[in-house]
C-alpha positions in Angstrom: 4.8 -42.9 -0.2 5.7 -44.3 3.3 3.1 -44.2 5.9 4.3 -42.0 9.2 4.5 -38.3 9.6 3.7 -36.4 6.1 4.9 -32.6 6.2 3.6 -30.1 4.2 5.3 -26.8 4.5 3.5 -23.9 3.4 5.3 -20.6 3.1 3.4 -17.4 2.6 5.5 -14.4 2.2 3.3 -11.1 1.9 5.1 -8.4 0.0 2.3 -6.2 0.5 3.5 -2.4 1.4 7.0 -2.7 0.6 6.4 -3.9 -3.1 4.4 -0.9 -3.7 6.6 2.3 -5.0 5.7 5.0 -2.7 5.6 7.5 -5.6 2.5 9.8 -6.4 2.4 11.4 -9.8 1.2 14.7 -10.1 0.5 17.0 -13.1 -0.7 20.4 -13.5 -1.1 23.6 -15.6 -0.1 27.1 -14.9 -1.3 30.0 -16.8 -0.7 33.6 -16.6 -3.4 36.2 -16.1 -4.9 35.8 -19.7 -5.1 32.0 -19.2 -2.2 31.1 -21.5 0.2 28.5 -20.3 3.6 29.7 -19.5 7.1 28.5 -20.4 9.5 28.1 -17.7 11.5 26.3 -15.2 10.0 26.9 -12.0 10.5 25.8 -8.2 7.6 23.8 -6.6 7.0 22.8 -2.9 4.2 20.3 -2.1 2.6 19.7 1.1 0.5 17.1 2.3 -1.9 17.9 5.2 -4.4 15.6 7.2 -7.1 18.5 7.0 -8.0 20.9 4.4 -7.4 23.5 7.2 -4.6 22.2 9.0 -1.5 24.1 9.8 1.3 21.6 10.2 2.3 19.7 7.0 2.5 15.6 7.4 5.1 15.7 4.8 7.1 18.4 2.3 9.2 18.1 -0.8 10.5 20.9 -3.0 11.7 20.3 -6.5 13.7 22.9 -8.0 13.4 24.0 -12.0 10.2 21.9 -13.0 10.3 22.3 -16.5 6.7 23.7 -17.5 6.0 23.7 -21.3 2.9 25.7 -22.3 1.7 25.7 -18.9 2.2 22.0 -18.4 4.1 19.9 -16.1 4.2 16.8 -14.4 6.4 15.6 -11.2 6.8 12.4 -9.4 6.5 12.9 -5.3 8.6 10.8 -3.2 10.3 10.3 0.0 7.1 9.9 2.0 7.4 8.8 5.9 6.3 5.6 7.0 3.7 7.3 9.1 2.3 8.5 6.1 0.1 5.4 5.3 -2.4 6.5 2.8 -5.5 5.0 5.1 -6.7 8.4 5.7 -7.8 11.3 4.0 -4.9 14.0 2.8 -5.1 17.3 1.2 -2.3 18.4 -1.1 -0.9 21.9 -1.2 1.1 23.3 -3.9 3.4 26.6 -3.6 4.9 28.0 -6.8 8.1 30.0 -6.7 6.9 31.2 -3.2 3.3 31.5 -4.3 0.5 29.3 -2.6 -1.8 28.1 -4.6 -5.5 28.7 -3.1 -7.3 25.8 -2.2 -5.9 22.4 -1.3 -6.7 19.6 -3.4 -8.1 16.7 -1.7 -6.3 13.3 -2.7 -8.5 10.4 -4.0 -8.2 7.1 -5.1 -7.9 5.6 -8.7 -10.3 3.1 -9.6 -7.7 0.3 -9.4 -6.8 1.2 -5.8 -10.4 -0.2 -4.6 -8.7 -3.5 -5.2 -6.0 -3.0 -2.8 -8.8 -2.9 0.1 -8.4 -6.7 -0.2 -5.3 -6.7 1.5 -7.2 -5.8 4.6 -8.6 -9.4 4.2 -5.0 -10.7 3.8 -4.8 -14.7 2.5 -5.4 -14.4 -1.4 -5.3 -17.3 -3.8 -6.4 -20.1 -1.4 -7.1 -23.1 -3.3 -10.1 -25.1 -2.3 -10.2 -28.8 -3.5 -14.2 -28.7 -2.8 -14.5 -25.8 -5.2 -11.5 -26.1 -7.7 -12.8 -22.7 -9.6 -12.6 -20.6 -6.3 -9.2 -18.9 -6.5 -9.5 -16.7 -3.2 -10.9 -16.6 0.0 -10.1 -16.4 3.8 -8.1 -18.6 5.9 -9.5 -19.3 9.2 -7.7 -21.7 12.0 -10.2 -23.8 14.0 -8.3 -26.2 16.2 -9.3 -29.5 16.5 -7.9 -32.5 18.7 -4.3 -32.2 18.8 -4.0 -28.8 16.5 -1.7 -26.3 17.3 -1.1 -22.5 16.6 2.0 -20.8 17.8 4.3 -17.8 16.7 8.0 -17.9 16.7 10.0 -14.6 15.7 8.4 -14.0 12.1 6.3 -17.0 11.8 2.8 -18.4 12.5 3.2 -22.2 13.0 0.1 -24.1 12.5 0.0 -28.1 13.1 -2.9 -29.8 12.2 -3.9 -33.5 13.5 -3.2 -35.7 16.4 0.1 -37.0 17.3 0.9 -40.3 15.6 -1.2 -39.8 12.5 -0.4 -37.7 9.3 0.0 -34.3 10.1 -0.4 -30.6 8.2 2.2 -28.3 8.9 1.9 -24.7 8.0 4.6 -22.1 8.5 3.4 -18.4 7.6 5.9 -15.6 7.5 4.7 -12.6 9.6 4.6 -9.2 7.5 4.9 -5.9 9.7 2.4 -3.1 8.0 
């Protein structure tokens, strides 16, 4: 390898929210007055609210002719607006053929969703030469002499080292969340 400026380009593309399909699966059971599951095709409307007693829904979707077999149905709820980030509690209201089911359901996490909390600590899979078994950590920039941190459009540019010596160059793509 020749002496001079050595460049290391590091491009990190964070495919966080855009890679996660915004689809919520909802399943239920509808019974008649005797507790027997019905078989029919029904219209259903689903609404999300920011509180159990809120009046104005944050989102609404109507599905027509939902197949109900022995009381059981399964639907996929979609088309959530970007403002619905699922970072706060939401309550789901279900309306079946014009009848609103009493008692909204509070949405809760699935166990694997707890792992998604690591997104808040962003940089994952950072290799450490000091500890080769370490596979994740935080990346912190503490500039020394001749080091700079700058932004250009959708990139964060980090230059490490003094002018005239070997330098490391990191270019990280910023992702808007």
